[in-house]
Kinemage of the C-alpha trace (Angstrom):
@kinemage 1
@onewidth
@group {chain A} dominant
@subgroup {mainchain}
@vectorlist {calphas} color= white
{ca met a 1} P -10.810 -24.250 -11.551
{ca pro a 2} L -12.939 -21.321 -10.212
{ca gly a 3} L -10.954 -18.847 -8.157
{ca asp a 4} L -7.620 -20.211 -9.406
{ca leu a 5} L -5.882 -17.143 -10.781
{ca thr a 6} L -3.025 -19.189 -12.209
{ca ala a 7} L -5.466 -20.665 -14.741
{ca met a 8} L -6.493 -17.215 -15.995
{ca pro a 9} L -4.802 -15.291 -18.768
{ca ala a 10} L -2.140 -12.983 -17.370
{ca lys a 11} L -3.660 -9.513 -17.231
{ca ile a 12} L -1.604 -7.083 -15.202
{ca ser a 13} L -2.127 -3.442 -14.315
{ca ala a 14} L -0.096 -1.308 -11.908
{ca ile a 15} L -0.401 2.117 -10.298
{ca ser a 16} L 2.525 3.757 -8.515
{ca ala a 17} L 3.494 6.929 -6.621
{ca thr a 18} L 6.969 8.062 -5.549
{ca ile a 19} L 8.073 10.634 -2.970
{ca glu a 20} L 11.347 11.884 -1.488
{ca ile a 21} L 11.424 12.056 2.316
{ca ala a 22} L 14.039 13.971 4.318
{ca ala a 23} L 14.371 11.232 6.941
{ca pro a 24} L 16.355 7.989 7.064
{ca pro a 25} L 14.687 4.758 5.867
{ca glu a 26} L 14.532 3.488 9.467
{ca gln a 27} L 12.384 6.468 10.459
{ca val a 28} L 10.095 6.071 7.436
{ca trp a 29} L 9.817 2.350 8.211
{ca ala a 30} L 8.844 3.123 11.815
{ca val a 31} L 5.982 5.331 10.588
{ca leu a 32} L 4.857 2.867 7.928
{ca thr a 33} L 4.804 -0.151 10.240
{ca asp a 34} L 3.170 1.475 13.285
{ca leu a 35} L -0.287 0.190 12.367
{ca ala a 36} L -1.875 1.319 15.643
{ca ser a 37} L -1.160 4.972 14.811
{ca tyr a 38} L -2.712 4.912 11.315
{ca pro a 39} L -5.935 6.602 12.519
{ca glu a 40} L -3.814 9.575 13.686
{ca trp a 41} L -2.210 10.353 10.338
{ca asn a 42} L -3.128 8.077 7.434
{ca pro a 43} L -5.782 9.688 5.196
{ca val a 44} L -6.635 6.421 3.401
{ca phe a 45} L -5.756 3.430 5.607
{ca arg a 46} L -7.877 4.555 8.535
{ca glu a 47} L -7.365 1.403 10.620
{ca ala a 48} L -4.924 -1.478 10.464
{ca ser a 49} L -4.263 -4.361 12.806
{ca gly a 50} L -2.151 -7.476 12.843
{ca gln a 51} L 1.523 -8.394 12.773
{ca leu a 52} L 3.616 -7.375 9.765
{ca thr a 53} L 5.359 -10.725 9.506
{ca pro a 54} L 5.474 -12.702 6.243
{ca gly a 55} L 2.599 -15.179 6.128
{ca asn a 56} L 0.459 -13.280 8.658
{ca arg a 57} L -2.906 -11.707 7.890
{ca val a 58} L -3.441 -8.014 8.528
{ca thr a 59} L -6.813 -6.261 8.492
{ca ile a 60} L -6.893 -2.859 6.799
{ca thr a 61} L -9.833 -0.476 6.605
{ca ser a 62} L -9.450 2.145 3.925
{ca thr a 63} L -11.480 5.221 3.109
{ca his a 64} L -11.004 6.887 -0.254
{ca pro a 65} L -10.643 10.639 0.349
{ca glu a 66} L -12.649 11.697 -2.724
{ca thr a 67} L -15.584 9.296 -2.479
{ca gly a 68} L -15.734 8.520 1.244
{ca his a 69} L -16.171 4.852 0.298
{ca thr a 70} L -14.928 2.578 3.088
{ca met a 71} L -13.673 -0.968 2.588
{ca thr a 72} L -12.114 -3.499 4.960
{ca val a 73} L -9.817 -6.180 3.567
{ca lys a 74} L -7.654 -8.902 5.023
{ca val a 75} L -4.281 -8.976 3.358
{ca lys a 76} L -1.512 -11.540 3.547
{ca val a 77} L 1.935 -10.125 4.299
{ca leu a 78} L 4.438 -11.324 1.692
{ca thr a 79} L 7.525 -9.295 2.632
{ca ala a 80} L 8.480 -7.189 5.642
{ca glu a 81} L 12.162 -6.303 5.326
{ca ser a 82} L 13.021 -3.637 7.891
{ca ala a 83} L 13.681 -0.185 6.407
{ca ser a 84} L 13.484 -1.662 2.914
{ca glu a 85} L 10.260 -3.310 1.710
{ca leu a 86} L 6.712 -4.005 2.850
{ca arg a 87} L 4.484 -6.028 0.535
{ca trp a 88} L 1.055 -7.606 0.975
{ca val a 89} L -1.504 -9.278 -1.259
{ca ser a 90} L -5.277 -9.646 -1.220
{ca ser a 91} L -7.846 -11.336 -3.403
{ca val a 92} L -10.660 -9.296 -4.905
{ca leu a 93} L -13.823 -11.376 -5.336
{ca gly a 94} L -11.719 -14.375 -6.381
{ca val a 95} L -11.131 -12.946 -9.870
{ca met a 96} L -8.200 -10.622 -9.223
{ca thr a 97} L -5.289 -10.266 -6.831
{ca ser a 98} L -4.042 -6.943 -5.605
{ca glu a 99} L -0.425 -6.715 -4.455
{ca his a 100} L 0.524 -3.557 -2.565
{ca ser a 101} L 4.141 -2.622 -1.928
{ca phe a 102} L 6.162 0.090 -0.255
{ca ile a 103} L 9.817 0.154 -1.320
{ca leu a 104} L 12.228 2.346 0.673
{ca ser a 105} L 15.610 3.322 -0.774
{ca leu a 106} L 18.358 5.326 0.882
{ca thr a 107} L 19.155 8.562 -0.952
{ca ser a 108} L 21.595 11.372 -0.259
{ca gly a 109} L 18.685 13.418 1.117
{ca gly a 110} L 17.015 10.640 3.104
{ca thr a 111} L 14.597 8.106 1.627
{ca gln a 112} L 12.822 7.511 -1.640
{ca leu a 113} L 9.467 5.818 -1.051
{ca val a 114} L 7.769 4.049 -3.958
{ca gln a 115} L 4.248 2.805 -3.325
{ca thr a 116} L 2.809 0.456 -5.962
{ca gln a 117} L -0.365 -1.560 -6.365
{ca thr a 118} L -0.246 -4.328 -8.966
{ca tyr a 119} L -3.453 -6.007 -10.079
{ca arg a 120} L -3.459 -9.462 -11.687
{ca gly a 121} L -6.326 -11.506 -13.081
{ca met a 122} L -9.593 -10.532 -14.681
{ca phe a 123} L -10.928 -6.967 -14.669
{ca thr a 124} L -7.524 -5.293 -14.312
{ca arg a 125} L -8.281 -2.477 -16.725
{ca phe a 126} L -9.671 0.490 -14.859
{ca pro a 127} L -11.371 3.613 -16.191
{ca pro a 128} L -9.114 6.705 -16.153
{ca lys a 129} L -11.201 8.253 -13.353
{ca thr a 130} L -10.551 5.216 -11.119
{ca ile a 131} L -6.832 5.285 -11.904
{ca arg a 132} L -6.675 8.990 -11.018
{ca arg a 133} L -8.536 8.333 -7.751
{ca ile a 134} L -6.172 5.499 -6.761
{ca gln a 135} L -3.141 7.586 -7.763
{ca ala a 136} L -4.405 10.494 -5.647
{ca ser a 137} L -4.904 8.222 -2.644
{ca phe a 138} L -1.329 6.904 -2.971
{ca glu a 139} L -0.002 10.437 -3.191
{ca ala a 140} L -1.995 11.391 -0.073
{ca ile a 141} L -0.587 8.409 1.852
{ca asn a 142} L 2.963 9.174 0.696
{ca gln a 143} L 2.606 12.844 1.688
{ca ala a 144} L 1.269 11.856 5.118
{ca ile a 145} L 4.153 9.421 5.661
{ca lys a 146} L 6.578 12.189 4.627
{ca gln a 147} L 5.078 14.721 7.058
{ca arg a 148} L 5.066 12.273 9.949
{ca ala a 149} L 8.582 10.901 9.286
{ca glu a 150} L 10.115 14.331 8.772
{ca gly a 151} L 8.355 15.647 11.864
{ca ser a 152} L 9.915 12.946 14.034
{ca ala a 153} L 13.339 12.744 12.343
């Protein structure tokens, strides 16, 4: 069936970035989930709107720092566990799904934040340049979350 990703061979690719933040998970969560303030601090997700409740749709406009390319997507929230995990999924042209997650873990120094994007479906193998660009954007987001959370902790 066209557009049915379950009928496709399982091709999976993931990109991840981790950062240590000297603020408690609750403070990091507050920064991450304050969608209205994204234009003030987020270098990639320039706008976001909607309710971060499982099953809801959220609209996110992203701009890649290196290319300036802007894209708006509607994602479906899968998980929103306070101070712990935020996960959403989107479909890319009906041939691939993209699942984005932010996992927060308490550490002795504050919070470990792991941001991951997992791609499933066709066309999940990306050229090294694309992988580096995505990785850099995740690192920029993580650094911005760190600066904002530590500045308000």
